[in-house]
N, C-alpha and C positions, 0 to 999 in steps of 0.2 A: 425624720431620720434618715430615710432614703435619699432626700435632697441633700442632706450634709455629707452623706458618703460621695454622691455624685460630684459634689463640689470639690471634695478633697482628693477624690481619685482622678478625675478628669481636668477640671478648670484650673486647679494649681500647678499640675505639672504643664499644661498648655500655656499657662501665663508665663512660667520660667523660660519654657522653651522660646517664647515670643519676645521677652526681654531680652534673651541671650541674642537672638537673631537681630534685633534692633541694635543692640550695642555692637555686634560684629560688623554690620554693614552700615556704617555711618558715612561712607565716603560718597562724595557727590557723584551722580551718574547722569548723563544726558538721556533724554528721552525725547526722540523726534518722530513726528507724525509725517514727514515727509522721506519716503525712502529713496528717491532719486536725488534729492540735494539734502544729505544729513547736516549740513553746516547752516541751513536757513534758521536764523534766529527767531523768526516770527513763530515757527512750528517747533521749536525745541524748548523743553524744559528741564532745568537741572535741580534735582532733589536727590536726598539721600536714598540709597536703594531700598531700605527698610519701609520707606513711604510708598514706594511702588509696590512691594510685596504685600503690604497691608491693604493697599487699594484693590489689589486683584483678589485678595482674600474676601473683602467686602463685597466686591461686585459678585463674585462667585456665590457667596451666600444669599444675595439678593437675588440673584437670576434662579438659583435652586429654589428658594422659597416661593418664588412666583410660579415655577414650574409645579412644585408640589401643590401650591394652591388651586392651580388649574385642573390638576390630574385628578385631585379630591373632590372637585365640584359635584360631581354625580352623587357621591355619597352624602354630601351636605343636602344636596335635593332631595334624596330618599329619606334622610332623617328628618326634614321639615315636613315632608308629605306625611310621614308615620306619626309625627308628633301632631299634626292636623287631625289625622284619624283619630288618634286617642283622645284629644280633646272632644271631637264630635260623639265618640263612644261615651264618654264621661257625661256630656250633656245631655245625651239620650237615655243613659241610666238615671240621671237625676230627675228628668221629666217622668220617666217610667215609675220610679219609686215614689215620687209625689203624687202620681196620679193613682196608685195602688195603695197609698197609706190608709189604714183604718181611721174611720171617722167616729167621734164620739156620739152615740145616740141615747 
């Protein structure tokens, strides 16, 4: 239920804005990698502006995801260590309960 609310309240308006942005920015724009010679055809690409905007958005999401993943590394390591500790305690408890089990005499 919560996922459906998030989709309706966040993703649908975001999709509408992105579609409107793409329709409004269809004109071809030159993007050059040579600041000293902007007319160099080897280092210039002409694409619609919305392609550059979407590319910047995707690159930003990718870089942000990588930064978040690295920042949360210590928490993943702690969770792994604690999971191993829990498994060791469960194993020790099983061994202890099997040794203390009453035998039929």
